[in-house]
mmCIF file of the N, C-alpha and C atoms, coordinates in Angstrom:
data_MODEL
# 
_entry.id   MODEL 
# 
loop_
_atom_site.group_PDB 
_atom_site.id 
_atom_site.type_symbol 
_atom_site.label_atom_id 
_atom_site.label_alt_id 
_atom_site.label_comp_id 
_atom_site.label_asym_id 
_atom_site.label_entity_id 
_atom_site.label_seq_id 
_atom_site.pdbx_PDB_ins_code 
_atom_site.Cartn_x 
_atom_site.Cartn_y 
_atom_site.Cartn_z 
_atom_site.occupancy 
_atom_site.B_iso_or_equiv 
_atom_site.pdbx_formal_charge 
_atom_site.auth_seq_id 
_atom_site.auth_comp_id 
_atom_site.auth_asym_id 
_atom_site.auth_atom_id 
_atom_site.pdbx_PDB_model_num 
ATOM 1   N N  . MET A 1 1  ? 0.815   -1.197 0.000   1.00 0.00 ? 1  MET A N  1 
ATOM 2   C CA . MET A 1 1  ? 0.000   0.000  0.000   1.00 0.00 ? 1  MET A CA 1 
ATOM 3   C C  . MET A 1 1  ? 0.860   1.265  0.000   1.00 0.00 ? 1  MET A C  1 
ATOM 4   N N  . SER A 1 2  ? 2.023   1.203  0.652   1.00 0.00 ? 2  SER A N  1 
ATOM 5   C CA . SER A 1 2  ? 2.870   2.399  0.701   1.00 0.00 ? 2  SER A CA 1 
ATOM 6   C C  . SER A 1 2  ? 3.403   2.748  -0.683  1.00 0.00 ? 2  SER A C  1 
ATOM 7   N N  . GLY A 1 3  ? 3.535   1.744  -1.571  1.00 0.00 ? 3  GLY A N  1 
ATOM 8   C CA . GLY A 1 3  ? 3.986   2.012  -2.934  1.00 0.00 ? 3  GLY A CA 1 
ATOM 9   C C  . GLY A 1 3  ? 3.003   2.872  -3.698  1.00 0.00 ? 3  GLY A C  1 
ATOM 10  N N  . ILE A 1 4  ? 1.709   2.642  -3.455  1.00 0.00 ? 4  ILE A N  1 
ATOM 11  C CA . ILE A 1 4  ? 0.674   3.435  -4.112  1.00 0.00 ? 4  ILE A CA 1 
ATOM 12  C C  . ILE A 1 4  ? 0.749   4.879  -3.616  1.00 0.00 ? 4  ILE A C  1 
ATOM 13  N N  . SER A 1 5  ? 0.887   5.066  -2.316  1.00 0.00 ? 5  SER A N  1 
ATOM 14  C CA . SER A 1 5  ? 0.983   6.414  -1.762  1.00 0.00 ? 5  SER A CA 1 
ATOM 15  C C  . SER A 1 5  ? 2.198   7.143  -2.306  1.00 0.00 ? 5  SER A C  1 
ATOM 16  N N  . LYS A 1 6  ? 3.316   6.444  -2.423  1.00 0.00 ? 6  LYS A N  1 
ATOM 17  C CA . LYS A 1 6  ? 4.549   7.042  -2.954  1.00 0.00 ? 6  LYS A CA 1 
ATOM 18  C C  . LYS A 1 6  ? 4.336   7.478  -4.395  1.00 0.00 ? 6  LYS A C  1 
ATOM 19  N N  . ARG A 1 7  ? 3.702   6.624  -5.202  1.00 0.00 ? 7  ARG A N  1 
ATOM 20  C CA . ARG A 1 7  ? 3.443   6.978  -6.602  1.00 0.00 ? 7  ARG A CA 1 
ATOM 21  C C  . ARG A 1 7  ? 2.505   8.168  -6.691  1.00 0.00 ? 7  ARG A C  1 
ATOM 22  N N  . GLN A 1 8  ? 1.499   8.215  -5.813  1.00 0.00 ? 8  GLN A N  1 
ATOM 23  C CA . GLN A 1 8  ? 0.571   9.344  -5.810  1.00 0.00 ? 8  GLN A CA 1 
ATOM 24  C C  . GLN A 1 8  ? 1.298   10.642 -5.461  1.00 0.00 ? 8  GLN A C  1 
ATOM 25  N N  . LEU A 1 9  ? 2.150   10.576 -4.464  1.00 0.00 ? 9  LEU A N  1 
ATOM 26  C CA . LEU A 1 9  ? 2.913   11.746 -4.052  1.00 0.00 ? 9  LEU A CA 1 
ATOM 27  C C  . LEU A 1 9  ? 3.832   12.202 -5.183  1.00 0.00 ? 9  LEU A C  1 
ATOM 28  N N  . ASP A 1 10 ? 4.554   11.267 -5.791  1.00 0.00 ? 10 ASP A N  1 
ATOM 29  C CA . ASP A 1 10 ? 5.452   11.597 -6.898  1.00 0.00 ? 10 ASP A CA 1 
ATOM 30  C C  . ASP A 1 10 ? 4.685   12.225 -8.066  1.00 0.00 ? 10 ASP A C  1 
ATOM 31  N N  . ALA A 1 11 ? 3.538   11.631 -8.420  1.00 0.00 ? 11 ALA A N  1 
ATOM 32  C CA . ALA A 1 11 ? 2.741   12.154 -9.527  1.00 0.00 ? 11 ALA A CA 1 
ATOM 33  C C  . ALA A 1 11 ? 2.216   13.549 -9.209  1.00 0.00 ? 11 ALA A C  1 
ATOM 34  N N  . GLY A 1 12 ? 1.780   13.765 -7.977  1.00 0.00 ? 12 GLY A N  1 
ATOM 35  C CA . GLY A 1 12 ? 1.278   15.078 -7.582  1.00 0.00 ? 12 GLY A CA 1 
ATOM 36  C C  . GLY A 1 12 ? 2.349   16.148 -7.627  1.00 0.00 ? 12 GLY A C  1 
ATOM 37  N N  . VAL A 1 13 ? 3.526   15.829 -7.119  1.00 0.00 ? 13 VAL A N  1 
ATOM 38  C CA . VAL A 1 13 ? 4.635   16.789 -7.138  1.00 0.00 ? 13 VAL A CA 1 
ATOM 39  C C  . VAL A 1 13 ? 5.069   17.061 -8.577  1.00 0.00 ? 13 VAL A C  1 
ATOM 40  N N  . ALA A 1 14 ? 5.170   16.005 -9.386  1.00 0.00 ? 14 ALA A N  1 
ATOM 41  C CA . ALA A 1 14 ? 5.583   16.176 -10.785 1.00 0.00 ? 14 ALA A CA 1 
ATOM 42  C C  . ALA A 1 14 ? 4.577   17.026 -11.545 1.00 0.00 ? 14 ALA A C  1 
ATOM 43  N N  . GLY A 1 15 ? 3.299   16.792 -11.324 1.00 0.00 ? 15 GLY A N  1 
ATOM 44  C CA . GLY A 1 15 ? 2.266   17.581 -11.994 1.00 0.00 ? 15 GLY A CA 1 
ATOM 45  C C  . GLY A 1 15 ? 2.302   19.043 -11.574 1.00 0.00 ? 15 GLY A C  1 
ATOM 46  N N  . SER A 1 16 ? 2.503   19.290 -10.290 1.00 0.00 ? 16 SER A N  1 
ATOM 47  C CA . SER A 1 16 ? 2.589   20.669 -9.801  1.00 0.00 ? 16 SER A CA 1 
ATOM 48  C C  . SER A 1 16 ? 3.794   21.389 -10.379 1.00 0.00 ? 16 SER A C  1 
ATOM 49  N N  . LEU A 1 17 ? 4.912   20.690 -10.450 1.00 0.00 ? 17 LEU A N  1 
ATOM 50  C CA . LEU A 1 17 ? 6.119   21.292 -11.027 1.00 0.00 ? 17 LEU A CA 1 
ATOM 51  C C  . LEU A 1 17 ? 5.918   21.605 -12.502 1.00 0.00 ? 17 LEU A C  1 
ATOM 52  N N  . ALA A 1 18 ? 5.281   20.695 -13.232 1.00 0.00 ? 18 ALA A N  1 
ATOM 53  C CA . ALA A 1 18 ? 5.081   20.891 -14.662 1.00 0.00 ? 18 ALA A CA 1 
ATOM 54  C C  . ALA A 1 18 ? 4.218   22.111 -14.945 1.00 0.00 ? 18 ALA A C  1 
ATOM 55  N N  . GLN A 1 19 ? 3.246   22.377 -14.079 1.00 0.00 ? 19 GLN A N  1 
ATOM 56  C CA . GLN A 1 19 ? 2.352   23.513 -14.280 1.00 0.00 ? 19 GLN A CA 1 
ATOM 57  C C  . GLN A 1 19 ? 3.061   24.847 -14.109 1.00 0.00 ? 19 GLN A C  1 
ATOM 58  N N  . ASP A 1 20 ? 4.023   24.929 -13.209 1.00 0.00 ? 20 ASP A N  1 
ATOM 59  C CA . ASP A 1 20 ? 4.637   26.211 -12.863 1.00 0.00 ? 20 ASP A CA 1 
ATOM 60  C C  . ASP A 1 20 ? 6.157   26.213 -12.970 1.00 0.00 ? 20 ASP A C  1 
ATOM 61  N N  . THR A 1 21 ? 6.719   25.385 -13.828 1.00 0.00 ? 21 THR A N  1 
ATOM 62  C CA . THR A 1 21 ? 8.176   25.288 -13.922 1.00 0.00 ? 21 THR A CA 1 
ATOM 63  C C  . THR A 1 21 ? 8.810   26.626 -14.293 1.00 0.00 ? 21 THR A C  1 
ATOM 64  N N  . GLU A 1 22 ? 8.215   27.331 -15.238 1.00 0.00 ? 22 GLU A N  1 
ATOM 65  C CA . GLU A 1 22 ? 8.810   28.606 -15.673 1.00 0.00 ? 22 GLU A CA 1 
ATOM 66  C C  . GLU A 1 22 ? 8.825   29.627 -14.531 1.00 0.00 ? 22 GLU A C  1 
ATOM 67  N N  . LYS A 1 23 ? 7.716   29.744 -13.807 1.00 0.00 ? 23 LYS A N  1 
ATOM 68  C CA . LYS A 1 23 ? 7.664   30.687 -12.682 1.00 0.00 ? 23 LYS A CA 1 
ATOM 69  C C  . LYS A 1 23 ? 8.653   30.281 -11.594 1.00 0.00 ? 23 LYS A C  1 
ATOM 70  N N  . LEU A 1 24 ? 8.712   28.985 -11.316 1.00 0.00 ? 24 LEU A N  1 
ATOM 71  C CA . LEU A 1 24 ? 9.630   28.483 -10.296 1.00 0.00 ? 24 LEU A CA 1 
ATOM 72  C C  . LEU A 1 24 ? 11.074  28.797 -10.675 1.00 0.00 ? 24 LEU A C  1 
ATOM 73  N N  . GLU A 1 25 ? 11.430  28.512 -11.928 1.00 0.00 ? 25 GLU A N  1 
ATOM 74  C CA . GLU A 1 25 ? 12.807  28.776 -12.359 1.00 0.00 ? 25 GLU A CA 1 
ATOM 75  C C  . GLU A 1 25 ? 13.143  30.260 -12.299 1.00 0.00 ? 25 GLU A C  1 
ATOM 76  N N  . GLU A 1 26 ? 12.227  31.117 -12.687 1.00 0.00 ? 26 GLU A N  1 
ATOM 77  C CA . GLU A 1 26 ? 12.501  32.556 -12.614 1.00 0.00 ? 26 GLU A CA 1 
ATOM 78  C C  . GLU A 1 26 ? 12.728  32.988 -11.170 1.00 0.00 ? 26 GLU A C  1 
ATOM 79  N N  . SER A 1 27 ? 11.962  32.432 -10.232 1.00 0.00 ? 27 SER A N  1 
ATOM 80  C CA . SER A 1 27 ? 12.169  32.744 -8.817  1.00 0.00 ? 27 SER A CA 1 
ATOM 81  C C  . SER A 1 27 ? 13.534  32.255 -8.347  1.00 0.00 ? 27 SER A C  1 
ATOM 82  N N  . ILE A 1 28 ? 13.907  31.063 -8.776  1.00 0.00 ? 28 ILE A N  1 
ATOM 83  C CA . ILE A 1 28 ? 15.214  30.504 -8.421  1.00 0.00 ? 28 ILE A CA 1 
ATOM 84  C C  . ILE A 1 28 ? 16.332  31.387 -8.972  1.00 0.00 ? 28 ILE A C  1 
ATOM 85  N N  . PHE A 1 29 ? 16.198  31.798 -10.232 1.00 0.00 ? 29 PHE A N  1 
ATOM 86  C CA . PHE A 1 29 ? 17.252  32.585 -10.879 1.00 0.00 ? 29 PHE A CA 1 
ATOM 87  C C  . PHE A 1 29 ? 17.361  33.991 -10.296 1.00 0.00 ? 29 PHE A C  1 
ATOM 88  N N  . ARG A 1 30 ? 16.240  34.547 -9.803  1.00 0.00 ? 30 ARG A N  1 
ATOM 89  C CA . ARG A 1 30 ? 16.312  35.847 -9.145  1.00 0.00 ? 30 ARG A CA 1 
ATOM 90  C C  . ARG A 1 30 ? 17.130  35.751 -7.862  1.00 0.00 ? 30 ARG A C  1 
ATOM 91  N N  . GLY A 1 31 ? 16.937  34.663 -7.132  1.00 0.00 ? 31 GLY A N  1 
ATOM 92  C CA . GLY A 1 31 ? 17.662  34.475 -5.871  1.00 0.00 ? 31 GLY A CA 1 
ATOM 93  C C  . GLY A 1 31 ? 19.072  33.945 -6.060  1.00 0.00 ? 31 GLY A C  1 
ATOM 94  N N  . LEU A 1 32 ? 19.264  33.148 -7.085  1.00 0.00 ? 32 LEU A N  1 
ATOM 95  C CA . LEU A 1 32 ? 20.572  32.526 -7.348  1.00 0.00 ? 32 LEU A CA 1 
ATOM 96  C C  . LEU A 1 32 ? 20.930  32.702 -8.829  1.00 0.00 ? 32 LEU A C  1 
ATOM 97  N N  . PRO A 1 33 ? 21.310  33.911 -9.226  1.00 0.00 ? 33 PRO A N  1 
ATOM 98  C CA . PRO A 1 33 ? 21.551  34.181 -10.649 1.00 0.00 ? 33 PRO A CA 1 
ATOM 99  C C  . PRO A 1 33 ? 22.645  33.313 -11.268 1.00 0.00 ? 33 PRO A C  1 
ATOM 100 N N  . GLN A 1 34 ? 23.541  32.765 -10.455 1.00 0.00 ? 34 GLN A N  1 
ATOM 101 C CA . GLN A 1 34 ? 24.596  31.913 -10.997 1.00 0.00 ? 34 GLN A CA 1 
ATOM 102 C C  . GLN A 1 34 ? 24.032  30.613 -11.586 1.00 0.00 ? 34 GLN A C  1 
ATOM 103 N N  . LEU A 1 35 ? 22.802  30.271 -11.248 1.00 0.00 ? 35 LEU A N  1 
ATOM 104 C CA . LEU A 1 35 ? 22.182  29.059 -11.798 1.00 0.00 ? 35 LEU A CA 1 
ATOM 105 C C  . LEU A 1 35 ? 21.505  29.289 -13.145 1.00 0.00 ? 35 LEU A C  1 
ATOM 106 N N  . ARG A 1 36 ? 21.410  30.546 -13.580 1.00 0.00 ? 36 ARG A N  1 
ATOM 107 C CA . ARG A 1 36 ? 20.716  30.858 -14.828 1.00 0.00 ? 36 ARG A CA 1 
ATOM 108 C C  . ARG A 1 36 ? 21.288  30.086 -16.015 1.00 0.00 ? 36 ARG A C  1 
ATOM 109 N N  . LYS A 1 37 ? 22.580  29.830 -16.000 1.00 0.00 ? 37 LYS A N  1 
ATOM 110 C CA . LYS A 1 37 ? 23.194  29.084 -17.107 1.00 0.00 ? 37 LYS A CA 1 
ATOM 111 C C  . LYS A 1 37 ? 22.718  27.625 -17.152 1.00 0.00 ? 37 LYS A C  1 
ATOM 112 N N  . SER A 1 38 ? 22.062  27.173 -16.088 1.00 0.00 ? 38 SER A N  1 
ATOM 113 C CA . SER A 1 38 ? 21.542  25.797 -16.022 1.00 0.00 ? 38 SER A CA 1 
ATOM 114 C C  . SER A 1 38 ? 20.069  25.724 -16.399 1.00 0.00 ? 38 SER A C  1 
ATOM 115 N N  . LYS A 1 39 ? 19.540  26.792 -16.967 1.00 0.00 ? 39 LYS A N  1 
ATOM 116 C CA . LYS A 1 39 ? 18.113  26.817 -17.312 1.00 0.00 ? 39 LYS A CA 1 
ATOM 117 C C  . LYS A 1 39 ? 17.763  25.615 -18.184 1.00 0.00 ? 39 LYS A C  1 
ATOM 118 N N  . GLY A 1 40 ? 16.716  24.928 -17.818 1.00 0.00 ? 40 GLY A N  1 
ATOM 119 C CA . GLY A 1 40 ? 16.275  23.742 -18.545 1.00 0.00 ? 40 GLY A CA 1 
ATOM 120 C C  . GLY A 1 40 ? 16.958  22.461 -18.104 1.00 0.00 ? 40 GLY A C  1 
ATOM 121 N N  . ASN A 1 41 ? 17.987  22.560 -17.263 1.00 0.00 ? 41 ASN A N  1 
ATOM 122 C CA . ASN A 1 41 ? 18.716  21.383 -16.805 1.00 0.00 ? 41 ASN A CA 1 
ATOM 123 C C  . ASN A 1 41 ? 18.634  21.176 -15.293 1.00 0.00 ? 41 ASN A C  1 
ATOM 124 N N  . LEU A 1 42 ? 17.735  21.891 -14.644 1.00 0.00 ? 42 LEU A N  1 
ATOM 125 C CA . LEU A 1 42 ? 17.605  21.753 -13.194 1.00 0.00 ? 42 LEU A CA 1 
ATOM 126 C C  . LEU A 1 42 ? 16.889  20.450 -12.847 1.00 0.00 ? 42 LEU A C  1 
ATOM 127 N N  . GLU A 1 43 ? 17.262  19.865 -11.721 1.00 0.00 ? 43 GLU A N  1 
ATOM 128 C CA . GLU A 1 43 ? 16.577  18.681 -11.207 1.00 0.00 ? 43 GLU A CA 1 
ATOM 129 C C  . GLU A 1 43 ? 15.803  19.089 -9.964  1.00 0.00 ? 43 GLU A C  1 
ATOM 130 N N  . TYR A 1 44 ? 14.649  18.494 -9.782  1.00 0.00 ? 44 TYR A N  1 
ATOM 131 C CA . TYR A 1 44 ? 13.805  18.800 -8.638  1.00 0.00 ? 44 TYR A CA 1 
ATOM 132 C C  . TYR A 1 44 ? 13.611  17.536 -7.816  1.00 0.00 ? 44 TYR A C  1 
ATOM 133 N N  . GLY A 1 45 ? 13.503  17.718 -6.523  1.00 0.00 ? 45 GLY A N  1 
ATOM 134 C CA . GLY A 1 45 ? 13.298  16.566 -5.659  1.00 0.00 ? 45 GLY A CA 1 
ATOM 135 C C  . GLY A 1 45 ? 12.695  16.991 -4.340  1.00 0.00 ? 45 GLY A C  1 
ATOM 136 N N  . TYR A 1 46 ? 12.370  15.995 -3.545  1.00 0.00 ? 46 TYR A N  1 
ATOM 137 C CA . TYR A 1 46 ? 11.851  16.267 -2.214  1.00 0.00 ? 46 TYR A CA 1 
ATOM 138 C C  . TYR A 1 46 ? 12.339  15.190 -1.267  1.00 0.00 ? 46 TYR A C  1 
ATOM 139 N N  . ARG A 1 47 ? 12.280  15.505 -0.001  1.00 0.00 ? 47 ARG A N  1 
ATOM 140 C CA . ARG A 1 47 ? 12.670  14.564 1.045   1.00 0.00 ? 47 ARG A CA 1 
ATOM 141 C C  . ARG A 1 47 ? 11.603  14.619 2.131   1.00 0.00 ? 47 ARG A C  1 
ATOM 142 N N  . LEU A 1 48 ? 11.123  13.439 2.520   1.00 0.00 ? 48 LEU A N  1 
ATOM 143 C CA . LEU A 1 48 ? 10.174  13.361 3.631   1.00 0.00 ? 48 LEU A CA 1 
ATOM 144 C C  . LEU A 1 48 ? 10.954  13.409 4.934   1.00 0.00 ? 48 LEU A C  1 
ATOM 145 N N  . ALA A 1 49 ? 10.422  14.113 5.919   1.00 0.00 ? 49 ALA A N  1 
ATOM 146 C CA . ALA A 1 49 ? 11.134  14.236 7.189   1.00 0.00 ? 49 ALA A CA 1 
ATOM 147 C C  . ALA A 1 49 ? 10.143  14.217 8.346   1.00 0.00 ? 49 ALA A C  1 
ATOM 148 N N  . PHE A 1 50 ? 9.998   13.062 8.948   1.00 0.00 ? 50 PHE A N  1 
ATOM 149 C CA . PHE A 1 50 ? 9.275   12.946 10.198  1.00 0.00 ? 50 PHE A CA 1 
ATOM 150 C C  . PHE A 1 50 ? 9.637   11.616 10.844  1.00 0.00 ? 50 PHE A C  1 
ATOM 151 N N  . GLU A 1 51 ? 9.394   11.513 12.118  1.00 0.00 ? 51 GLU A N  1 
ATOM 152 C CA . GLU A 1 51 ? 9.812   10.332 12.868  1.00 0.00 ? 51 GLU A CA 1 
ATOM 153 C C  . GLU A 1 51 ? 9.104   9.077  12.375  1.00 0.00 ? 51 GLU A C  1 
ATOM 154 N N  . GLY A 1 52 ? 9.834   7.954  12.440  1.00 0.00 ? 52 GLY A N  1 
ATOM 155 C CA . GLY A 1 52 ? 9.256   6.670  12.089  1.00 0.00 ? 52 GLY A CA 1 
ATOM 156 C C  . GLY A 1 52 ? 9.519   6.223  10.666  1.00 0.00 ? 52 GLY A C  1 
ATOM 157 N N  . LEU A 1 53 ? 10.213  7.033  9.868   1.00 0.00 ? 53 LEU A N  1 
ATOM 158 C CA . LEU A 1 53 ? 10.518  6.650  8.492   1.00 0.00 ? 53 LEU A CA 1 
ATOM 159 C C  . LEU A 1 53 ? 11.752  5.761  8.448   1.00 0.00 ? 53 LEU A C  1 
ATOM 160 N N  . SER A 1 54 ? 11.774  4.845  7.494   1.00 0.00 ? 54 SER A N  1 
ATOM 161 C CA . SER A 1 54 ? 12.962  4.022  7.298   1.00 0.00 ? 54 SER A CA 1 
ATOM 162 C C  . SER A 1 54 ? 14.027  4.865  6.592   1.00 0.00 ? 54 SER A C  1 
ATOM 163 N N  . ALA A 1 55 ? 15.247  4.358  6.559   1.00 0.00 ? 55 ALA A N  1 
ATOM 164 C CA . ALA A 1 55 ? 16.341  5.080  5.891   1.00 0.00 ? 55 ALA A CA 1 
ATOM 165 C C  . ALA A 1 55 ? 16.014  5.280  4.415   1.00 0.00 ? 55 ALA A C  1 
ATOM 166 N N  . GLU A 1 56 ? 15.407  4.289  3.797   1.00 0.00 ? 56 GLU A N  1 
ATOM 167 C CA . GLU A 1 56 ? 15.046  4.388  2.375   1.00 0.00 ? 56 GLU A CA 1 
ATOM 168 C C  . GLU A 1 56 ? 14.016  5.490  2.143   1.00 0.00 ? 56 GLU A C  1 
ATOM 169 N N  . GLN A 1 57 ? 13.051  5.607  3.043   1.00 0.00 ? 57 GLN A N  1 
ATOM 170 C CA . GLN A 1 57 ? 12.017  6.623  2.910   1.00 0.00 ? 57 GLN A CA 1 
ATOM 171 C C  . GLN A 1 57 ? 12.557  8.029  3.134   1.00 0.00 ? 57 GLN A C  1 
ATOM 172 N N  . LYS A 1 58 ? 13.670  8.165  3.838   1.00 0.00 ? 58 LYS A N  1 
ATOM 173 C CA . LYS A 1 58 ? 14.258  9.476  4.119   1.00 0.00 ? 58 LYS A CA 1 
ATOM 174 C C  . LYS A 1 58 ? 15.134  9.982  2.981   1.00 0.00 ? 58 LYS A C  1 
ATOM 175 N N  . GLU A 1 59 ? 15.411  9.133  1.976   1.00 0.00 ? 59 GLU A N  1 
ATOM 176 C CA . GLU A 1 59 ? 16.262  9.542  0.866   1.00 0.00 ? 59 GLU A CA 1 
ATOM 177 C C  . GLU A 1 59 ? 15.550  10.579 0.005   1.00 0.00 ? 59 GLU A C  1 
ATOM 178 N N  . ILE A 1 60 ? 16.332  11.380 -0.706  1.00 0.00 ? 60 ILE A N  1 
ATOM 179 C CA . ILE A 1 60 ? 15.769  12.378 -1.613  1.00 0.00 ? 60 ILE A CA 1 
ATOM 180 C C  . ILE A 1 60 ? 15.177  11.671 -2.824  1.00 0.00 ? 60 ILE A C  1 
ATOM 181 N N  . THR A 1 61 ? 13.983  12.084 -3.208  1.00 0.00 ? 61 THR A N  1 
ATOM 182 C CA . THR A 1 61 ? 13.320  11.560 -4.389  1.00 0.00 ? 61 THR A CA 1 
ATOM 183 C C  . THR A 1 61 ? 13.428  12.612 -5.487  1.00 0.00 ? 61 THR A C  1 
ATOM 184 N N  . ILE A 1 62 ? 14.022  12.236 -6.617  1.00 0.00 ? 62 ILE A N  1 
ATOM 185 C CA . ILE A 1 62 ? 14.146  13.145 -7.760  1.00 0.00 ? 62 ILE A CA 1 
ATOM 186 C C  . ILE A 1 62 ? 12.869  13.047 -8.584  1.00 0.00 ? 62 ILE A C  1 
ATOM 187 N N  . ILE A 1 63 ? 12.332  14.192 -8.965  1.00 0.00 ? 63 ILE A N  1 
ATOM 188 C CA . ILE A 1 63 ? 11.079  14.272 -9.702  1.00 0.00 ? 63 ILE A CA 1 
ATOM 189 C C  . ILE A 1 63 ? 11.336  14.865 -11.076 1.00 0.00 ? 63 ILE A C  1 
ATOM 190 N N  . VAL A 1 64 ? 10.721  14.269 -12.090 1.00 0.00 ? 64 VAL A N  1 
ATOM 191 C CA . VAL A 1 64 ? 10.767  14.809 -13.444 1.00 0.00 ? 64 VAL A CA 1 
ATOM 192 C C  . VAL A 1 64 ? 9.400   15.426 -13.714 1.00 0.00 ? 64 VAL A C  1 
ATOM 193 N N  . PRO A 1 65 ? 9.355   16.761 -13.881 1.00 0.00 ? 65 PRO A N  1 
ATOM 194 C CA . PRO A 1 65 ? 8.062   17.397 -14.145 1.00 0.00 ? 65 PRO A CA 1 
ATOM 195 C C  . PRO A 1 65 ? 7.482   16.883 -15.453 1.00 0.00 ? 65 PRO A C  1 
ATOM 196 N N  . LYS A 1 66 ? 6.198   16.514 -15.449 1.00 0.00 ? 66 LYS A N  1 
ATOM 197 C CA . LYS A 1 66 ? 5.561   16.090 -16.686 1.00 0.00 ? 66 LYS A CA 1 
ATOM 198 C C  . LYS A 1 66 ? 4.163   16.659 -16.742 1.00 0.00 ? 66 LYS A C  1 
ATOM 199 N N  . LYS A 1 67 ? 3.781   17.061 -17.933 1.00 0.00 ? 67 LYS A N  1 
ATOM 200 C CA . LYS A 1 67 ? 2.452   17.629 -18.141 1.00 0.00 ? 67 LYS A CA 1 
ATOM 201 C C  . LYS A 1 67 ? 1.414   16.555 -17.900 1.00 0.00 ? 67 LYS A C  1 
ATOM 202 N N  . GLN A 1 68 ? 0.318   16.954 -17.278 1.00 0.00 ? 68 GLN A N  1 
ATOM 203 C CA . GLN A 1 68 ? -0.762  16.021 -17.016 1.00 0.00 ? 68 GLN A CA 1 
ATOM 204 C C  . GLN A 1 68 ? -1.641  15.890 -18.246 1.00 0.00 ? 68 GLN A C  1 
ATOM 205 N N  . ASP A 1 69 ? -2.193  14.686 -18.430 1.00 0.00 ? 69 ASP A N  1 
ATOM 206 C CA . ASP A 1 69 ? -3.169  14.480 -19.487 1.00 0.00 ? 69 ASP A CA 1 
ATOM 207 C C  . ASP A 1 69 ? -4.388  15.319 -19.167 1.00 0.00 ? 69 ASP A C  1 
ATOM 208 N N  . GLY A 1 70 ? -5.091  15.748 -20.191 1.00 0.00 ? 70 GLY A N  1 
ATOM 209 C CA . GLY A 1 70 ? -6.260  16.576 -19.969 1.00 0.00 ? 70 GLY A CA 1 
ATOM 210 C C  . GLY A 1 70 ? -7.451  15.787 -19.488 1.00 0.00 ? 70 GLY A C  1 
ATOM 211 N N  . GLY A 1 71 ? -8.443  16.500 -19.006 1.00 0.00 ? 71 GLY A N  1 
ATOM 212 C CA . GLY A 1 71 ? -9.707  15.901 -18.628 1.00 0.00 ? 71 GLY A CA 1 
ATOM 213 C C  . GLY A 1 71 ? -9.707  15.215 -17.278 1.00 0.00 ? 71 GLY A C  1 
ATOM 214 N N  . VAL A 1 72 ? -10.882 14.715 -16.932 1.00 0.00 ? 72 VAL A N  1 
ATOM 215 C CA . VAL A 1 72 ? -11.079 14.063 -15.642 1.00 0.00 ? 72 VAL A CA 1 
ATOM 216 C C  . VAL A 1 72 ? -10.295 12.761 -15.567 1.00 0.00 ? 72 VAL A C  1 
ATOM 217 N N  . LEU A 1 73 ? -10.342 11.954 -16.621 1.00 0.00 ? 73 LEU A N  1 
ATOM 218 C CA . LEU A 1 73 ? -9.623  10.676 -16.611 1.00 0.00 ? 73 LEU A CA 1 
ATOM 219 C C  . LEU A 1 73 ? -8.121  10.881 -16.492 1.00 0.00 ? 73 LEU A C  1 
ATOM 220 N N  . GLY A 1 74 ? -7.600  11.875 -17.165 1.00 0.00 ? 74 GLY A N  1 
ATOM 221 C CA . GLY A 1 74 ? -6.168  12.174 -17.053 1.00 0.00 ? 74 GLY A CA 1 
ATOM 222 C C  . GLY A 1 74 ? -5.796  12.554 -15.639 1.00 0.00 ? 74 GLY A C  1 
ATOM 223 N N  . GLY A 1 75 ? -6.644  13.346 -14.982 1.00 0.00 ? 75 GLY A N  1 
ATOM 224 C CA . GLY A 1 75 ? -6.395  13.735 -13.598 1.00 0.00 ? 75 GLY A CA 1 
ATOM 225 C C  . GLY A 1 75 ? -6.424  12.546 -12.655 1.00 0.00 ? 75 GLY A C  1 
ATOM 226 N N  . LEU A 1 76 ? -7.369  11.637 -12.866 1.00 0.00 ? 76 LEU A N  1 
ATOM 227 C CA . LEU A 1 76 ? -7.448  10.432 -12.042 1.00 0.00 ? 76 LEU A CA 1 
ATOM 228 C C  . LEU A 1 76 ? -6.242  9.530  -12.257 1.00 0.00 ? 76 LEU A C  1 
ATOM 229 N N  . LYS A 1 77 ? -5.848  9.353  -13.520 1.00 0.00 ? 77 LYS A N  1 
ATOM 230 C CA . LYS A 1 77 ? -4.682  8.524  -13.818 1.00 0.00 ? 77 LYS A CA 1 
ATOM 231 C C  . LYS A 1 77 ? -3.436  9.090  -13.148 1.00 0.00 ? 77 LYS A C  1 
ATOM 232 N N  . ASN A 1 78 ? -3.266  10.402 -13.209 1.00 0.00 ? 78 ASN A N  1 
ATOM 233 C CA . ASN A 1 78 ? -2.113  11.027 -12.590 1.00 0.00 ? 78 ASN A CA 1 
ATOM 234 C C  . ASN A 1 78 ? -2.175  10.922 -11.063 1.00 0.00 ? 78 ASN A C  1 
ATOM 235 N N  . ALA A 1 79 ? -3.365  11.046 -10.505 1.00 0.00 ? 79 ALA A N  1 
ATOM 236 C CA . ALA A 1 79 ? -3.509  10.974 -9.053  1.00 0.00 ? 79 ALA A CA 1 
ATOM 237 C C  . ALA A 1 79 ? -3.107  9.610  -8.518  1.00 0.00 ? 79 ALA A C  1 
ATOM 238 N N  . PHE A 1 80 ? -3.328  8.571  -9.328  1.00 0.00 ? 80 PHE A N  1 
ATOM 239 C CA . PHE A 1 80 ? -2.984  7.228  -8.890  1.00 0.00 ? 80 PHE A CA 1 
ATOM 240 C C  . PHE A 1 80 ? -1.671  6.741  -9.496  1.00 0.00 ? 80 PHE A C  1 
ATOM 241 N N  . GLY A 1 81 ? -0.927  7.635  -10.122 1.00 0.00 ? 81 GLY A N  1 
ATOM 242 C CA . GLY A 1 81 ? 0.393   7.277  -10.664 1.00 0.00 ? 81 GLY A CA 1 
ATOM 243 C C  . GLY A 1 81 ? 0.319   6.275  -11.800 1.00 0.00 ? 81 GLY A C  1 
ATOM 244 N N  . MET A 1 82 ? -0.742  6.337  -12.596 1.00 0.00 ? 82 MET A N  1 
ATOM 245 C CA . MET A 1 82 ? -0.943  5.368  -13.661 1.00 0.00 ? 82 MET A CA 1 
ATOM 246 C C  . MET A 1 82 ? -0.532  5.881  -15.026 1.00 0.00 ? 82 MET A C  1 
ATOM 247 N N  . SER A 1 83 ? 0.011   7.070  -15.108 1.00 0.00 ? 83 SER A N  1 
ATOM 248 C CA . SER A 1 83 ? 0.384   7.610  -16.418 1.00 0.00 ? 83 SER A CA 1 
ATOM 249 C C  . SER A 1 83 ? 1.780   7.215  -16.797 1.00 0.00 ? 83 SER A C  1 
# 
């Protein structure tokens, strides 16, 4: 069951990143202009942090932003990590 939750979390983060990647990158470049030369080559990830996680669960997860399929079915597929 935890695999399904992980896929849902990954799909949700990837979908959110895909929607606002340009705005996010511009914010990053305003704060860290030395990264501007890496435009289009940035990697995104997240790390869960709370008590009771295994060492594997505490590792950084790299996310590849991807556009979501349109419509209700596309949203459901993405929510369950089926795309």
